[in-house]
N, C-alpha and C positions, 0 to 999 in steps of 0.2 A: 430686594432691600427686605422685600415682605419673610420671606422665607428667612432670610439669618434673622430676623425682630422674632419671630414663632419659633424659631429654632433655641435662642437665648432664652428666652422667657419659658420655656418647655425645661428647660435646663435650670433655671433658676428655682424654678417651683418645687420637681424632682431633687434638683441637688441638696434642699433645705428642708425640704416636711420629715425626709429619715431622722434629722439632727432633730427639730422641735419634740418629734415623738418618742424618740429617744429618750428627752428626760423628763414626758410626762410619769411615768412609772415614780419618780423620786416625790410627786409632788404628795403631800401631807395634808390634813384638814387645819392646822395651824397655818398653813402659809395664807397672806390674805392677801399676795402682791401675782398676777396674772404670769404665766410663761411670759405672755409675749411681752411684759412690760420690763423684762430683761434685756430687750435689745435695747441699743443706746441710739437708735438711730429713728425708733419710736415718739411720735409727740406725747406729753401726759398728757395724761386723764385731767381737765376740767374739774374743780372743785364743784360738787352738785350742791345746790340751786334748791330753795322752795316753790312750788308750783302757786303760781299767780289761783287767786279765789275762782277768777272766771272760765278757767280748763280746769279745776280740779276734777267736774263728772265727766268730762270725755277723757283726758287721760289715766281716770280708774278707768274707764271699759277698755280702754286700749289695755293696760299693764295685767287686768282679767284674761284678757283675749291672750295675750302673751304668753301666763303664766299656764295657761292647757296647753299652748303649744308646747312650753318646757315638760309638761304631765305627760302629753302624748308621747315626745321624745322618749322620755325615760319607762314609758311604758314600752314602749317600740321597740325594747332590747327584749326579745323572747331568747336570744338565742342562749341570755346567758344560764338558764335554766337547762338549756341542751347541755351547755359545755360542766356545768355542777353535776348534772347526771352521769352527761361521760367521764368524766374525770373520775366520780365515787367509783365506777364500776374498772375503769383504768388502774387506780390504787390497788382495789381487791387484788385485781389479775397480775399485777406488779407484783403486792406481796408474795403470794403465792409463786412468781416467777423469779422472786428472791432468791428465794430457799432454794430453788431447784437448783438455779443457779451456779448459790454457791457452792452447794453441795459437788455441782458438776466440774465446777473448774477448782477447789479441792480434790479432783481425781485425775486432774491433765489430763482432759480430753483430746480426742485427736486434734488434726486443724480442720479438717472435714466436719467435726463436731462443732469447731466452738464458730466459724464459719457462717454454721446454720443456727447457732443460738444467737450471735450477733446481731445476725440476719432478723431475727423473730424479736429481739431487741426494737429494732430500727426500726420496724414494723409498726409495733404497738405502740412505739410513742411518737408516730409520725404527725398527730394530729396537734401536739402540743405546740408547734412553729405558730400554726394557725392562730389557737386560744390565745394564743399569748400577743400577735398582732390585733384582733378584735378585742381583748381588752383592753389593751393600750388608746386604741380609737375610743372605745366607749368611756374611759378613765376622762380624757381629754374630754368628750362632749361635757362628762358632769361639772368637768373645773370650769369650763366656758359658764356654763348655763349656774353655778353658785357665783359664779364674778359677777353675772348681768345681776341673781337675786338680790346680791349684797348692795350692789348700786340702785336699785331698786329701792329697797327697804332704808339707804341713806337718804335721797329723794323725799319721801314720803315721812319718812319719823321730821325732817327739816322741815316739812310743809304743816305737818301739823302741830309740831312746837312753834311755828306760826302763826296758825292759825287760834292757835289758847294763847298768846300775846297780844291779838289783835291787830297784827300787821303782816303783810306781806312784801315779799321779796319787791313784786313790780309798781309799788307806791301806790296800789288802789285806795280811792277814795273811803273815805270811814263810811263803813255802811249802817244806815240811822235804826231804828227801832220799826218792826213791822208788827203792825195790828194784826194779821192774821198767820202769823207763825212766831216759832221762839227763835229766839236771836241772843248766843252769849259771844261778850266781847266783840258785840258788833260782827259778830257771823253767823250765819244759819245753821242750827242741829243738824241739820241733813247734809252741811257739807262737812262738820265734825264726824258724822256717823260713815261716811262714805272711806272718810281719811281713814278714820279709826277701823272699819272694813277691810281695805285695803291693803294697812297692816298687815293688818293679822292675816291676810291669807297670802302673803308674801312669805311673812313669818314661818306658817305652816308648811308652803312648799318648801320652802329653803331647806329645813327641819330636817325635810320627808325625802329631799332630792341629796343632800347629806347622807345621812343613816344609807340610803342607795350605794353614794359612794365607795363608805365605806365596805357595806356588801361584798361591792364588786373589788376592795383594793383586798379583801378578804381571801376572795376568788382567786384574784391575779396571785398573791403570796403561794397560794398552793399549788398553782400552776405549776409556778416556777420552782417549789420544791419538790413536786414530782418531774418535773425537765433535769433538775438539779439529779435526783436521784437514778431516773435513767442514764443520766449522762456520766452516771459514778459509774453504774454496772457497766458500760460499753466501755471506761475505762481500761474496768478489771479486767473486761472479754481480751481488752487489743494490750494489756500486759500478759493475760498469760497468755495470747498468744504470738506475742514477742518471744516469751520463753519456748514456748511449743516450736517455733521455727530454731530456734537458738538451739534445740534440744532433737532436730532432725536426725544429726548425724550422730547420735548416744543410741546405742542397744538396748530396745526395751523390752524385749523380749527373750528365750532361749533361743539359738540355733534350731529349725525347726525337727531334726533327728533327733533332739534331745530333747523335745518337750515330749510332756506324757499325755496320752489322751485320758479322758476324764474319767472312764471304765465303767461308763452307760453302754447299755445293750443298745444295739442296731435303733432296734426300736424303741427306746426313750429319745434316741439323737432323734429320729422323726417325727417323734412325739413332743421334742423341743419346740423343732422347726417348726412344728402343725402349731403350736400354745405362739410363736412369734408371729408369725404368719397370720392368725387370727386375731392377734393384740393390734396388730398393725393393721390391718381391716377393718376393726373397731375403731381404731385412731380416725381412719380416712369416712368413716360413716359418720362419724362425732364433728368432723370438717367440713362436710359436705351439708350437715344436717342446716348450716345457717348459711348459707352458700343457694339456698334453692334458686334464688332470683337471678341469681348470676348462671345455674348450668343451663337455667329456662333459657334466656338468652344466649348461651354460647350454641345453646344446639341449635334454633334458629338463626344464628351466623351461619352454623354447618348449613342448615336447609337452603338455606339463601344462598350459598356457594355452590352445592351443589345444583340446586336449581337452572341457576345460571348456566352454569358448564353444558346441562343438559339441555338446553335453551337454545343456549350458542352453539353446539354442537350439530342439530339439524339446520341452523342457519347457515353455518359457516363449510357444508361438504364441501356446495357447489364451489365456494370460490375455490378449496383444496383442487378438485377436479383439473377445474381449469388454471392453478399453476404449482404443477408439483413442486415446487420450491418450498411451497407453506408445507407440507407433511409430515415435517420433522417437527415444528412445532402445536401443530393438532394434536399430537401423543397428548397433552393435558385435558383435552375434551374426549379422546378414547379413553380416559380413566378420569371420569367427574367423582367418581366417589372416594378413588387414593386423592385426586389434586386437593376435592373440599378440604376433606380429614388433615393433610396436612397443614393446609391453607389457616385452617378454626385451629388447632391446636398450636401453632407458632404464635396463634395470639391467646394460648391459655393465661400465660404469666398476670395478663391486665382481670382475668376474673377470679382467679386462684392464688390470692399473692400468698404466700410464707406455707405455703403447702406442707403434705405431710410425705416423709421422702419415696415413702412406696406409690403415693398419688402422681407425684413427680414420675416416679419411673413408670408407671403405667401410661403416661399420658408419652412419654419418651417411642413406649413401644408404639403405642398407639400411632405416633408417626414416621416411625422408623420403619415399619414395614411397609406401608404404603410408599415413604420415600424411597424403599429399594426397587417398588415395583415402575415405579415412576422411570427410576433412572434405569432401569433394564430395559426401555425402551426406548430410549434415546440416546444410551452410549452404546459400546460397542463389547462384541465376547471379550475382550481380555480384561477390563474392567470390572465384569462380572464378579469372579472370585474375591475380591475387596467386598464388595458391597454384601456379598455371600458371610464372610466371614464375619463382617462389624455387626449386622444382623445375630450371627449367633453369639459372638462376645457379648452383646447385651441381654440377652435372653439368660447366658450365666451369670452376669451383673447380678440380674432379675435373684436369680436361686441363690448367687452367694446374700442378698440384702435379706432373702427370708432366714439362711441359717445365719444371720450375727449372734445369736445368744448363743451358739457353740462354734468358740473362736478358734480352735484348732481347726474343725471342717473347714471355717470360714477363708481358714488362712492358705489352707488346700487349695481349694476351688480358686482363690485367689493366685497361688502359681500356677496351677494347670494352668490356669486361662494365661499367663505372662508365656509359659513354654510355649501355647499352642500358636501365641499372637507371634515373636520373635521365630517358629521355626516358619510361618506362614509368610513373614514377610524375606526370611533369606531366601523363601521359593519364588515369591515375586520380583525382588531383585534378580534374578538369575532367570527371568522369563526377559527374552526377547520382543518390542514390539511387530506389530503385527506389520511385514512389508508388502501388503496391498493397500488399493484406494483406500483411503481412514480420512472424515472426517476433520480439518482444524479444529473445531472446540475438542474432540475425542483427542488428537495429536497434543493440544496443549495439555489436556487435563491428565494426560498419559504422562508427558514427561514433567510435571508438578508431581506426579504420586512419587514418580522415581525420584526424584531429587533430594524430596523429603523423609524418604524412608530410611535412607541408612539414619537420620537423627532418629527416627522414632525406633528402630532395632537398639543404637545406645540406647535410647531411656529407658526402653522398655526394658534391655538386656540387666540395665543396674537397679532396675525393681525388680527381678528376678532375683538377682543376686544378692542386695540384702535384705531381702525377703527372707531368703533362706537363713542367712546368718543372724536373724534376730532384729534387726532392724524395721521393723513392722511399719512404724507411723511415718518413713522416708520413706521407705516401698508402696506402700499404699499411696502417699500425697502422690509420689510420682507417677504411678502404675494408671492410677484411676482420673489424673489428670489428664494424659496421653490419650486413654481412650474415650475419655467423655470429649476432648476436642476433638478426635476423630468422629465419634457420632453425632457433635452440633456442627462439624464441618458438612457431614451427609447431607442432615437437614438444611441449611443454610442454603445448600449448591443445588438442593430440589427445589426449596423455594423460588430461589432467583432463577433456574430456570423456568420455573408455573410464571413467574411475574415474566419475562422476556416474551415465553410463548403470548401471554394474554396483550402483549402490548402492539406483537407483532399482528395479533386477528384486529385489535381495537387501531389501528392505522389505516387498515384496509375497509371497515366499517363506517356507516355515518353515529356518529354526527363528524368525527374525525376525519374522515375521509371527504370533507366537502369544505375543508379547508386549505385553502391555497399553498400554504406552510408544508403541511401534508402532501399536497398532490406534486407537487416543485422538489420537496428535500425532505422526499419520505428516507432514504437512506440514511442521510446525516440524522434527524431526529432520532433514527432506530438506535443508531452507533452512538449516538451521545444519553439515552436513554440507558441500553444495557453498559456502557460503561458506569451513568450513576449506580445503579445496582449492584454490579460487579463491586465497585469500592465500598456501597454500604455493607457487601456481604464480608467483604475482607476484613474493615474494620471491625464490624460485629463480633464476629471470628475472633480476632484478637484482644478485642477486650472478654470475650467469654472466655477465651482460654489463659489471659493472663486471670482470672479470676480464680480460674482452676487452681492454678499454681498459689493463690494464695499472693499475689504480689502484684496486683491492678493498682491496690490504695497506696501500699509501699511509693510505686514507680509515681502514680498521681502526683503524694504527696511533694517527693523528690524535687518531682519535673515543675511541678507550683512554684516551689520554693524558687528554684531555680531562676523562672521566667520572672516571677515579681522582686529577685534581690537588684536594689536600685543602683544604677551607675553614676556615677557624678562627674561631669565636665565642668570644670569650673561653676559656674553658678544652675547652673544646666542638669537636671538629675530625672532620668527617665529607667527605663528597664526592658527586658528582650518582650516583654508580655505586652507591653506598649507600642515599640514597634510592629509587632505580631496585628496589635487588632489592627493600628493605621495602617498597615499592608493589607491587612484583610477588606478593612472599611473600604479601601479606595479602589480594591481587586472587583471586590462585589459591588459597588456602586456602576463599576464599567460594564460588569456582565448584566447588570439590568437594565442599563440602558441599550445593550446590542441587544438584546432580547426583547424587550418594548418595540425599539427598533424595527426589528424580526420583526415580528407578528404586526405593525403598523405597517410597514413595505408590503408585504403578502398576505395581510388579509383585510387590512381595515381602508388605505387607499384606493384599492381598486373598486371596492365596494360604494364609495365613495365619492361623488361631482365634488374634485377639488380643480384648482386652477395648476395653470402650467408651473410646475418651481415651488407652489405653495405646499405641497406634500415632504420634498427637502426639507425647505425653512422648520415646517412644524417641527422636524425628524433634528433637523442642528440643533434646533433653541432647545428641545426637550433633553436631546445629548448633553450638553452644558450646564444645565439647569441640576440633571441628576448627579453630574459632573460635582458642581460646587455644591449643592447638599451633601453628596459623600464627604467631602473635603472637609467642608463643617463638622459633620458628628462624627469623621476622623479623632479631629483636633480636638474636641471635646469629647471625645472616646479617652486619650490617651492624658487625660485633666488638665489640659492647657486651659487658662482663663483666658476666656474670652475677650474681658474688657482688656487688657492687656495685649490679645492679638489686634484689637479694634485697633488700638491705640498704634502697634506698629503698622497694621495696614496702611493707616490714614499718613505715619511718617513716608511709608516706601511713596504711598502713591503723590505723595512731594517730590518723592525725587523722581519719577517716574514721568511728573511733567514738566520738568528741566533737561533730564537727560535720555528721556525714552521717550523724545515727543512724537517721532514718527512713527515708530511701533504703535503707540494710545492712537494716533490720526488714525493707525490705516485697523485697528481693532477695535474702532467706533464705525470705521467706513462700513467694517465687514456686520457688525449691527442693523447699520442703515439697510445695507442691502439684504439682508435676512426680512429684514420687517418693511421696509420702501417697495424691494424687489423690482428697482429699476432693471436689473437684471437677471434671469435665473438659469439654475442647473438646466442644462441640455437647451439653450439659448442658441442661435447663432452670431455670434459678433464678431465686430473691429473694430479695434481700439490700434490706432495709429500703422501700424503698417501690417501689423498680426492680425489675421482674420482664421477664425474658427471658431467650435463647437466647446462652449463653457462647461466643464465636466465636473467643477469642485467649487465651494464658495466656503472659505475658512475662514477663522477671525482673525487673520492679519493680512493673507494673501489668497488669490482664489488661480484656479488651473487652466489657462485655455488649449485646447488642444488643437493645431492650425489642420491645413488643410495637406502637408506633406507629413503628419504624424507625428512632429514637434510638441512637447508638452511648454510650453509657453508659462510662467510664474510671474503673477500681475501683482502688485500690491494693493489692496483693496482700494486704499486712498485714488488710487489713478483712477480706479472702474466710477470712481462719484465725481471726482475734479475734473479731469479731464474727457475728452466729447468722444462717448462711446455710441458707436451704429449696431443697433439691434435691429435683426433682420427679421429677428420672430418674435416678438415683444407681444402683437397682441394674436398673431397668430404663426403657422407652421406655414404662408402661404411666400410666394418669392417670384417678381417678374423677371422672364430672360429676355436681352433684345440680344438678336442676331442680327447684325449689317451686310446687305448682298449685295454685290453689283452687276450687271449683264450690260453686254454690248448694244449700242445705239443699234438701232432698225430693227431690236426687240419688240415684241409688242407687251405692254407695259402689263394688260387684264391678264393677259395670259402667266407671267410672271409671277403676281399675284394673288392669283388661284392657284400655281402650284405651291405658292410658302403656305398658304389658308391649306391646303390640304393637307400639307406635312404638321402645319401645327395642329389641326382638328386630328390625326391619324395616332399622333404618339400620347401613349397609355398615361405618361408624368405627365401629359399637359389638362390642364383644367378647363370644365366645358361653363363654367357660370366664374370671372367673366372669361368666352372665348378668346381665341386669338386672334389678333388683327393684324392686319398688313399696313404697313405706311408705305407710299411714295414721297419717299424724301426729298429726291430733287436729283440733277443735271446734276454730274460729276464731270471730272476729266475727259473720263474716258471710259466714264462708264455713266447707265442709268440706275441709281440708286432705290434699293427697300431695304425697309426694316421690318422683321417677324416679332411680335411680342406678343410671349405667352405666357401664361400663368401656372407657377406648379406648387404644388402643395408639400415635396419633397424637397425639402429645404436641404439637408443633410446630404444630399447628391445634387442637387442643380448643376456642377460641372459636368457629372455623367449624361442628364438630360439636355443639357448646350449642346454635348458635344452630338447625346442622338439625332440632334433637331439638325446641326451643319449638316452632317453626312447625310443624314436624308433630303437634303436641301441639295445638296450635290449630284445624290443620284438622282433627283426629280429633273432637275435644269441638264442636265448630261442626258437622260432619256430624250427630254424635250429636244433639245438639238441645240439649244440655248445655248450660246457662248460668255465665259466668267471670263470679262477681258485685265490684262493686267497693265498699267501706267506702259506709255510710250511717250520719247523725249525726241522731237526731228534737230538737232544741229547743222547749224549754218555756217559755216569760215567765210571770214571777209579776206581774210588772208593766212598762208599760210606757209614757211622755208622748204625748202630742195629736201633738207635731212628728214624734218619729221612727215612728208609727202612721200619720199622711199619706203619710209619705215610702213606707215601702214598702205601704200601701193600695193599689192602683187609683182611680182614680179612674171613677165613675160617667156 
């Protein structure tokens, strides 16, 4: 019940707050009614009344204190100046960007250029949403303060008016003339001065707050104007991008054999390329000049990675020598600089957003080279040519980027790239995998590469042909996307392999190695982490590749629209996204519950002394609580009104009470079993004719595993309402009783000594209490004894009893003591002749 109330409260708070805040910007100074009063459920504000004379001084001090609080809250909005200053700089930057972008869009740029410009605009305007939110909250505070000041002003105005008329609303007795101080209309002058000064303070503060609110409203309008401006440009970029996509299949240049050279000499060509290179370096310098803190932090991260890998290499080397299976994973520590460089550069996007293309290319080379070196250590030789060719192609891409000022030269370099890439892929496809012993990982990688090679050949071939025939935009879009996708796949794979290696060794050393779940399930945990990393890598590569082909945004928009399309079934309306969210929330609640119970069972319960069965009760209750919370969150996530759900649940509960009494009884009994614990999991119990170990307590039924191996499903109500014998309720000890009879004439003391010796010598019997032998009495044909012994092996009591019985037999036989069997003498008073002949043997 507590979780339900808390969840409903949170949903109400977070569900309605955005709607209220969304209305705040529409409030103007002319509004006298607060936002909260628009709700029909609110109690109307009572009419203000004058303050009694006796309370004026005290309430005046309270009013002044409240006004000071309002002033501090208004002065405390220091971020407004930061927003105003940042907005001014942003508008100046957008002025320049707008002119450049308009000119660029008019020149029909390539998709790659459009994507870069769009990302620049998105980055430039990324602070605007947070500004809008902060201003909305600030304006809401001003509205609340102004309403409070208006109410205070009305109260004090009524009070002053009442004082001037000589009456108060409380019916105070008339104040007589005081000889020591002035009295006006029966009211002391000091009271009038206090009221007037308070009114003046309220009016002054209200005027100040109203002026500041006007400034914030003006700032908000400027922010909204800037936001609309950025959205308009982004919309224009999107339109041009859509147009460029539609023009991909139009020829935009002459065929390569018809393209006329520029007429420049070789020296002039190299000079222009050098100028382009220097201008790009200048752009990098200007960009990095404002990123000094990021550079320092990035370098520190690299040094931290490298230092850790050097330190770990010396610590883990003995571990590798003792376990050769760890040797492949140790490659990350043999190349600490390369591994640290890969990890650090993969994080560079967080430090250098919207970096110049040349800087991105340089960082890519700085990661690709060590990535190739690292992969050559962990993969087999047949894969080396792919790594080498990718590195060469990337360096050629750098050269082509430098020569972008020479369109024909850049086009020739691109054509040579495509020819070389297609030729190499044909050669690679012709090769056969090594027939020798190969690593499973290598075989998997080799198969994947060979499967995607035909697709790569097809795409690169299209890029080559279209580029030659003048479809340069289409050619570069396809070719650059395929190559960049290959580069990213190499870096992502290298990063995942480094993280896998770190995971392997992290599970071998402290502190993780001290965890019980790691010691018992190291392989399972390792495989789960590997699977998680693999899917992270695959999803990252897919998203990056879709973005390279300029289809990620359109694909996401299409899928989002399809998932959010409502489907009506009668009065019920839902969408595919609702079903996915509901299913994912339920699955996540099961996964979290399973993980928490796994950690509890492996590392918490063994370290905490809990009573028998208490750990199972805690885990089971926690499991069902998490599932209940997950169900409520899933219902709330799909937008179901919990009020209606509560009514439905109540009606359903009434139906349960009448039609499913047995199930409800068993459900409640299951809760009683978990909380009261009259029987616990692993207890040895007897219910009716069934005897065995209780293996599970569910919410409806429990499972009893009998001695013959069968499993009996017992309704929980039976364990509560019927008589249950629990052999292990307080402990695991059980008394064994073995009856023994010996022939008359045997020394009873000798028999008792033999039986006691058998009980003491058995390893499964307890020394305290010690085995006891009882002389039961005189039987019909034997002297009867009973061996009583205790064992703490309650699960195997039948085996212990059998061992004791066998030892007793051997002990008596060794002592020559006879174990008699019952004998009867029959005396016939009469017998007929026929029967006598039948039983009497013939002579």
